[in-house]
N, C-alpha and C positions, 0 to 999 in steps of 0.2 A: 770514768766521768760520773760526776755526782748528779743524778737526775733530781734529787730532791731540792737542788739549788735554784732550779728554773721556776721562773714565776708564771702564773696563770690568772685567768679571770675568775674572780670569786662569784658565787651565785648572785650575790647582790649586784655586783657590777653589770652581770648579764640581764638581770631583771631590770636594772635602770636603762641599760642601752636599748632593751626592747621596747620599754615604755617610751622612751624619747623617739624611736623610730616610728612606733605606732601612732603617736602624737603627730608627727611630722607628715606621715601619709595621710592622716585624717585631715589635716589643714590643706594639704595640696588636693585631695580629692573633692573636699568641700568647695574649695575655690573653683575647681574645674567644673563641677556641677553647676555652681552659681552662674559661672560664665556661660555655660552651655544653655541654661534656661534663659538667660538674658538675651543671648543671641536669638534663640527661637522666639521669644516674645517680640524682639524688635522685628523679626521676619514676618509674624503675624500682624503687627501694627502696620508695617510696609504694605502688606496685602490688602488690608482694610481700606487704608488711605488711598492706595493705588486704585482699587476698584471703585471707590466713591468718586475719585478724580477723573476717572475714565467716562462715568456716567455724566458728571458735571460737563466735562469738555464736549461730550455729545449733545447735550442740551444747549450749551453755549454756541456751538457751531450753527445749529438749526435756528436758534433765536436771533441771532446775528443777521442772518440772511433772509429772515422772514418777518412777519408781523403778528401781534396778537389777532386772532380772528374774532373781532368784536361782534359780529353777527351772531355767533354762539354764546356770547356772554351776555347779550341784551335779553331783557325780559320777553319771553315768548320763545325766543331761541331759534326758532325756524324749523328745527328738527332735521336739517339736512344731512346730519351724521348722528349715530346714536349718542355721542358725546355732548351734542348741541341740546342740552336739557332746559335751558333758559332759566335755570334756577340760581345762577351765580349773580353775586353782587359785588362788583368790583370796588365800589366805594367803600364798603363795610369792612371787608376782610380778604385775607389772601384765599386762593382757591387751590383745590388739590389737583386740578387737571389743566394743563397747559395746551391750548389749541392755537396752532400757528398756521397762517396763510402765507404760502411762498410768494416770492416776489413776482412771479409771473401769474399769480392767481389761479394756477391750475393744479395746486397740490396743498394738501392739509397734512400736517404732522401733529399727532397728539402723544403727549407725555403724560403718564399716570403712574401711581404706585399701588401695590396691592400686596397683602400678606409678606412684607419684607423685600419684594422685587420692584424694579422700576420696568415699566412697559412702554413701547413705542409702537404706534400704528400710523400708517400712511394711507392717505386716500388720494385719487386722482379723478378729474373730470372724464366722465365716460359719455356714451351716447345720450344725447338730449341734455347735455350739462347737468348730468346726475352725477353725484359723488359716489364713486365706488373704490373698495379697497384696492390698493396696488398689489401687483403680484408678489405672493409670498405672505400677504396679510389677509387672505380670504378667511381664514379660520379665526382670526382675532389678532390682538396685539401680541407682540412678540418680546420676551424679556431682554433686556439690555445690560443687566446687572449680573455679576458673577456670585458664586455661592461664598466668596470670601467675607462678604459684608451683609449686614442685615439693615435694610432702610426703614428706620422706625417712623420717619416723617420726610415728606416732600411737599413743599408748598410754594405757590408762585404769587407774588403780588405784581400786578400790572398797572402802569401808569402811563398815560392818564386814564381815568376809569371809563371814559367814553371815547369814541373813535376820533382820532385826530382829524379825520375829513371835515367833522362837524364844524371845527373851528380853524380849518386850514388857512383861511384868508386873514385871521387875525393875528398878527406877528406878536402881540403881547401875551398870547396863550402858548404854553409849551404843547407842541404838537408832535414831537418825535417821541414815539413810545419806547419805554424800557421796561424790562422784566427783571425782578429780583427773585432769585431762587434761594430757598431755605431748605437745607438737607441735614438730616440727622441720621447717622450711620452707626451701627454698634457691631462689636466682634468680641471674641473671647480669646484669652491667653491662658497658658498653663499656670502662671502665678497669680493672675488677677481674674475675678470671675466675669467681668465685663468691663469693655472700654466703649466710650461714647465720644463721637466727633460731631461738632456742629459746623457745617460750611454754608457759605454764604457768598453769593456773587450778584452783581448787576450787569445786565447786558442791554446796550442801546441798539436798537434796530436800525439797520442801515437802509432799509427800504424807503424812508421818508427823507433821506439826505439830499 
């Protein structure tokens, strides 16, 4: 048997084959890493949006079954609760604190934001018709937002600017209040430094229906 007649790969052919294989593996691994990062970022975006939506839904649920507590927004405020500062002017601008009076007028709910978190506090009528924190809120407001989103802005626009009861008998005047919520949330992904989302919704109170 003549061994010299057998053909084998030359060095150049081996180098070319290895080069092609290396390029192929590089393309496959690069595509995989890109898809993995995209899926991770999509998950992070979903977390941020979901966190913001949960907070928005909680505010909507409370605002729909309550009404703006106009006594807290009037000049002078009354000081019934610490949030009733009387420094708000609903005719000029949106406010950063939403104060709601329950349908039965025996509960107050307050929404506010601070240092990237959203907080809620509830009060109830106590002895002598004095507003006292509900059980669980004795030490202050509780956060209702998670760590997945940073709330850079939370504002509320209340219409009408004065209590509907003032013009309740005048059918030509809009007397059913509604609250427009403006929310800005931020989050970070692996590929982008920061993502910003602006959410807005308007809720009509059912108390005056």
